[in-house]
C-alpha positions as CSV (number, residue, x, y, z in Angstrom):
1,M,-18.2,-25.6,-6.9
2,T,-18.6,-21.8,-6.6
3,D,-19.4,-19.2,-9.2
4,T,-15.8,-17.9,-9.1
5,D,-14.2,-21.3,-9.9
6,P,-11.9,-20.3,-12.9
7,L,-12.3,-23.6,-14.7
8,T,-15.8,-25.1,-14.0
9,A,-18.0,-22.3,-12.5
10,S,-20.1,-21.6,-15.5
11,R,-21.1,-23.0,-18.9
12,T,-22.5,-19.7,-20.3
13,P,-20.6,-16.7,-21.8
14,G,-20.4,-13.6,-19.7
15,T,-19.9,-15.2,-16.3
16,G,-16.6,-16.4,-14.8
17,W,-14.2,-15.1,-17.4
18,Y,-15.1,-12.0,-19.3
19,V,-13.7,-9.0,-21.1
20,D,-14.5,-5.6,-19.6
21,D,-15.5,-2.4,-21.5
22,R,-11.9,-1.1,-21.6
23,C,-11.1,-3.4,-24.5
24,T,-9.6,-1.7,-27.5
25,N,-10.0,-4.6,-29.9
26,C,-6.2,-5.0,-30.3
27,D,-6.4,-8.8,-30.9
28,V,-3.8,-9.7,-28.3
29,A,-6.2,-11.9,-26.2
30,R,-7.6,-13.6,-29.3
31,Q,-4.1,-14.6,-30.5
32,L,-3.5,-16.4,-27.2
33,A,-6.9,-17.9,-26.7
34,P,-8.5,-18.1,-30.2
35,D,-11.1,-20.7,-29.4
36,L,-12.2,-19.0,-26.2
37,I,-12.1,-15.3,-27.1
38,R,-13.6,-13.9,-30.3
39,E,-14.3,-10.6,-31.9
40,R,-17.9,-9.4,-31.6
41,D,-19.2,-5.9,-32.3
42,G,-15.7,-4.3,-32.5
43,R,-14.3,-5.8,-29.3
44,S,-13.2,-9.1,-27.7
45,E,-15.6,-11.3,-25.9
46,V,-15.2,-14.6,-24.0
47,V,-17.5,-17.0,-25.8
48,R,-17.2,-19.9,-23.5
49,P,-15.4,-21.0,-20.3
50,P,-12.3,-23.2,-20.4
51,R,-12.9,-26.9,-20.6
52,D,-9.6,-28.1,-19.3
53,E,-6.3,-27.0,-17.9
54,A,-4.7,-26.2,-21.3
55,E,-7.6,-23.8,-22.1
56,L,-7.3,-22.3,-18.7
57,R,-3.7,-21.6,-19.3
58,Q,-4.6,-19.8,-22.5
59,L,-7.0,-17.5,-20.7
60,Y,-4.4,-16.7,-18.1
61,A,-1.9,-15.9,-20.9
62,A,-4.5,-13.7,-22.6
63,A,-5.3,-11.9,-19.3
64,H,-1.6,-11.2,-18.4
65,A,-0.8,-10.0,-22.0
66,C,-3.9,-7.7,-22.5
67,P,-2.7,-4.1,-22.5
68,T,-5.8,-2.8,-20.8
69,R,-6.1,-5.7,-18.4
70,S,-9.6,-6.3,-19.7
71,V,-9.6,-10.1,-19.6
72,R,-10.9,-10.7,-16.1
73,L,-12.2,-13.4,-13.8
74,R,-15.4,-12.3,-12.0
75,G,-15.2,-12.1,-8.3
76,R,-11.4,-12.7,-7.9
77,P,-8.1,-11.1,-8.9
78,L,-5.8,-12.8,-11.4
79,D,-3.4,-15.3,-9.8
80,P,0.1,-13.9,-10.5
81,A,1.5,-17.4,-10.2
82,R,-0.4,-18.2,-13.4
83,D,1.5,-15.5,-15.4
84,P,3.3,-17.6,-18.1
85,F,5.5,-14.8,-19.5
86,P,8.0,-14.8,-21.0
87,L,6.4,-17.6,-23.0
88,A,8.5,-19.9,-25.1
89,L,7.4,-20.0,-28.7
90,D,10.5,-21.9,-30.0
91,E,13.8,-23.1,-28.7
92,D,15.4,-19.6,-28.8
93,L,12.3,-17.5,-29.1
94,L,10.1,-16.1,-26.3
95,L,7.0,-13.9,-26.3
96,C,7.3,-11.1,-23.7
97,G,3.6,-10.7,-22.9
98,H,2.4,-7.7,-20.8
99,N,1.7,-5.7,-23.9
100,S,1.6,-1.9,-23.5
101,Q,-1.2,0.6,-24.2
102,H,1.6,3.0,-25.2
103,T,2.4,0.8,-28.2
104,A,-1.2,0.1,-29.1
105,G,-0.8,-3.4,-27.6
106,A,2.1,-4.5,-29.8
107,N,3.7,-7.8,-29.2
108,A,7.4,-7.9,-28.1
109,Y,9.9,-10.8,-28.3
110,L,13.1,-12.0,-26.8
111,L,15.5,-13.9,-29.1
112,R,18.4,-15.8,-27.6
113,R,21.8,-15.3,-29.2
114,P,25.3,-16.7,-28.2
115,G,26.1,-13.4,-26.4
116,G,22.8,-12.7,-24.8
117,Y,19.2,-11.8,-25.7
118,L,17.8,-9.4,-28.2
119,M,14.5,-7.7,-27.3
120,V,12.5,-6.8,-30.4
121,D,10.0,-4.0,-29.6
122,T,9.0,-3.8,-25.9
123,P,6.3,-4.8,-23.4
124,R,5.1,-2.3,-20.9
125,Y,7.8,-1.1,-18.6
126,A,7.9,-2.2,-15.0
127,E,10.9,-3.0,-12.8
128,P,9.6,-6.5,-11.9
129,L,9.1,-7.3,-15.5
130,A,12.6,-6.0,-16.5
131,A,14.1,-8.2,-13.7
132,R,12.2,-11.2,-14.9
133,Y,13.4,-10.8,-18.5
134,E,17.0,-10.1,-17.4
135,A,17.0,-13.2,-15.2
136,L,17.1,-15.2,-18.4
137,G,20.5,-13.8,-19.3
138,P,22.0,-10.5,-20.4
139,V,19.9,-8.4,-22.9
140,T,22.4,-6.8,-25.2
141,D,20.2,-4.9,-27.7
142,V,16.7,-3.5,-27.9
143,L,15.6,-3.4,-31.6
144,L,12.7,-1.1,-32.5
145,T,10.8,-2.0,-35.6
146,H,9.3,1.5,-36.0
147,R,8.1,4.6,-34.2
148,D,4.8,3.3,-33.0
149,H,6.6,0.8,-30.7
150,A,9.3,3.1,-29.3
151,A,7.6,4.1,-26.1
152,H,9.6,2.0,-23.6
153,G,12.7,1.4,-25.7
154,R,15.0,3.8,-23.8
155,A,13.8,2.6,-20.4
156,Y,14.5,-1.1,-21.2
157,A,17.8,-0.3,-22.9
158,D,19.0,1.7,-19.9
159,R,17.8,-1.0,-17.4
160,F,19.7,-3.7,-19.3
161,G,22.7,-1.6,-20.3
162,A,21.7,-2.5,-23.9
163,R,22.0,-0.7,-27.2
164,L,18.8,0.9,-28.6
165,W,18.3,0.6,-32.3
166,I,16.0,2.5,-34.7
167,H,16.0,3.6,-38.3
168,E,16.8,7.2,-39.2
169,G,13.3,7.6,-40.8
170,D,11.7,7.3,-37.3
171,L,14.6,8.8,-35.3
172,D,12.4,11.5,-33.9
173,A,10.6,8.8,-31.9
174,A,13.8,7.7,-30.2
175,P,16.3,10.6,-30.7
176,D,18.6,9.2,-28.1
177,A,19.0,5.8,-29.8
178,D,22.5,4.3,-29.6
179,R,22.5,2.8,-33.1
180,V,20.8,4.4,-36.1
181,L,20.0,2.3,-39.2
182,R,20.3,4.3,-42.4
183,G,19.2,4.0,-46.0
184,R,17.3,1.1,-47.5
185,E,19.9,-1.7,-47.9
186,P,20.0,-4.7,-45.5
187,V,22.7,-4.6,-42.9
188,E,23.9,-7.3,-40.5
189,I,23.7,-5.9,-37.0
190,A,24.8,-9.0,-35.2
191,P,26.0,-12.5,-36.4
192,G,23.1,-14.0,-38.2
193,V,20.8,-11.0,-37.6
194,V,20.0,-8.7,-40.6
195,A,18.0,-5.5,-40.4
196,H,16.0,-4.8,-43.6
197,P,14.7,-1.2,-43.9
198,F,11.1,-1.6,-45.0
199,P,9.4,1.9,-45.5
200,G,5.7,1.8,-45.8
201,H,3.8,1.5,-42.5
202,T,6.1,4.3,-41.4
203,L,9.1,5.9,-43.1
204,G,11.5,4.2,-40.7
205,S,9.9,0.7,-40.5
206,V,12.4,-2.2,-40.3
207,L,12.2,-6.0,-40.4
208,Y,14.7,-7.9,-38.4
209,V,15.5,-11.4,-39.7
210,A,17.6,-13.9,-37.7
211,D,19.2,-17.0,-39.1
212,D,16.8,-17.0,-42.1
213,R,14.3,-18.4,-39.6
214,Y,12.7,-15.6,-37.5
215,C,11.2,-12.6,-39.2
216,F,10.2,-9.8,-36.8
217,S,7.9,-7.9,-39.2
218,G,6.8,-5.0,-36.9
219,D,3.6,-3.7,-38.5
220,S,4.7,-4.3,-42.1
221,F,2.8,-7.6,-42.5
222,Y,1.3,-10.2,-40.3
223,W,-0.6,-13.6,-40.4
224,S,-4.3,-13.2,-40.7
225,R,-6.5,-15.9,-39.1
226,T,-9.4,-14.5,-41.2
227,T,-7.8,-15.0,-44.6
228,G,-5.3,-17.7,-43.6
229,D,-2.5,-15.8,-45.3
230,L,0.1,-13.0,-45.0
231,E,-1.6,-9.6,-45.0
232,V,-0.8,-5.9,-44.7
233,A,-2.7,-3.5,-42.6
234,D,-3.3,-1.1,-45.5
235,G,-5.9,0.9,-43.6
236,V,-3.3,1.9,-41.0
237,T,-0.3,2.4,-43.2
238,W,0.6,5.8,-41.9
239,Y,3.4,6.7,-44.3
240,S,2.7,5.2,-47.8
241,M,1.1,2.1,-49.2
242,E,3.0,2.6,-52.4
243,E,6.2,2.5,-50.5
244,L,5.1,-0.6,-48.6
245,A,4.3,-2.3,-51.9
246,A,7.8,-1.4,-53.1
247,S,9.4,-2.7,-49.9
248,L,7.5,-6.0,-50.4
249,A,8.6,-6.2,-54.0
250,R,12.3,-5.7,-52.9
251,G,11.8,-8.4,-50.2
252,V,10.7,-11.1,-52.7
253,G,13.7,-13.4,-53.2
254,R,15.7,-11.5,-50.6
255,L,13.8,-12.3,-47.4
256,R,14.0,-15.9,-46.2
257,F,12.2,-17.0,-43.0
258,E,10.1,-19.6,-41.4
259,W,8.4,-17.6,-38.6
260,V,6.5,-14.4,-39.2
261,L,6.5,-12.5,-35.8
262,P,4.5,-9.2,-36.1
263,G,3.8,-6.5,-33.7
264,H,0.1,-6.6,-34.4
265,G,-1.7,-9.6,-35.9
266,D,-1.0,-13.3,-35.5
267,R,2.2,-15.2,-35.6
268,R,2.8,-18.1,-37.9
269,R,5.4,-20.8,-38.6
270,M,5.7,-22.4,-42.0
271,P,8.3,-23.9,-44.3
272,A,10.6,-21.3,-45.8
273,G,9.5,-22.2,-49.3
274,E,5.9,-21.6,-48.4
275,A,6.7,-18.3,-46.7
276,G,8.5,-17.2,-49.8
277,R,5.6,-18.0,-52.0
278,R,3.1,-16.3,-49.7
279,L,5.4,-13.2,-49.6
280,R,5.5,-13.1,-53.4
281,A,1.7,-13.4,-53.6
282,L,1.3,-10.6,-51.0
283,A,3.6,-8.3,-53.0
284,E,1.6,-9.0,-56.1
285,R,-1.7,-8.3,-54.3
286,C,-0.3,-5.0,-52.9
287,A,1.2,-3.7,-56.1
288,G,-2.0,-2.0,-57.1
289,L,-3.0,-0.6,-53.6
290,R,-2.8,3.1,-52.9
291,T,-2.6,5.0,-49.7
292,R,-6.1,5.6,-48.3
293,P,-7.7,7.2,-45.2
294,V,-7.1,5.4,-41.9
295,D,-9.5,2.6,-41.2
296,F,-8.9,0.5,-38.1
297,V,-11.1,-2.4,-39.4
298,L,-8.5,-5.1,-39.9
299,R,-8.7,-8.7,-41.1
300,W,-7.2,-10.2,-38.0
C-alpha cells in the first residue's frame, strides 16, 4: 500500500482525495459523491476516503465533472479511463459531465429521441468531448434553458450540425440561434418535447419537458438535499422573483413530470403525482417572495 493508492491509502480526510482551493462551491461534486464530499466553510471538502469500488467511481465522476478540476488525487493525475461520462441516469437520459466554468458549473444532459439526441444546456467545449457525445448518435438540437448557460451552445451546435434554441427574452446571449422561442405559451418543439417559457430566473428562461417524464428546469427550480423538496434559488433570481412565482403558478396543473433535471442543484426522480404536489406547494411558498439583492448562499 502507498499513500497514493486511490482506494485504501488513507483513512483521514485531507490525504489521498482532496478538493483544492479553486473550488467555487458549485455543488457539482457533492451531487455525484454526496456521502464523500460535503460543504464546509463555503466550499467542498472530501470528508473521508472511498470504502469500496462503488464509492471510488463516485469520486472519479465528481473529479471529471468538477468545472475547476478541484477534486484531485494527491500524488497522481486522474486516470482518464475512469471518466464515466456521459453517465446514464435513465434509459434514454445521460448526464454529460465535464461542467464548464463559463456556465457557473451548470449540468448538461443528453436525451435520446427517435431521430437522434437532444443536448440540454452544454458541458465545456472540447473536440474530444464533442466526438464522444456524437459517437452515441446524431445530436439534432441544442436546447438552451437561459442566458447563463449559453456559453458553448453555438460551438456544439456547429460541431453537430444541430439547431440551437433559445427564448427571445435571452436572445442577446445567443443572437445567432437557429430557433427562437417567443411569448409565454408552451410549444411542442419535437414529438413529445414541449418548451415552457418560464420567466423569472431570467427573462428568457425555459423549461423543456419530454414525454411528461423529464423536466429540464434550468435554474428555475431544483431538488434540495437540505430541505428534501423542490426549491427556487431566490437569492440568484436575476430578473424577477415575482415573475418566477407567476411562472410557477401557471405551471401548476400544466407541468407533468417524474424527473426534475436542473442546471444547478440536485436531480430527483419521483412519481408524477408527488412531483405535481411538490410543485404546487413550491408555487404557494413562492407567492409571497419578492426580488431581493443577490445572495449566493443556497440550500443545496
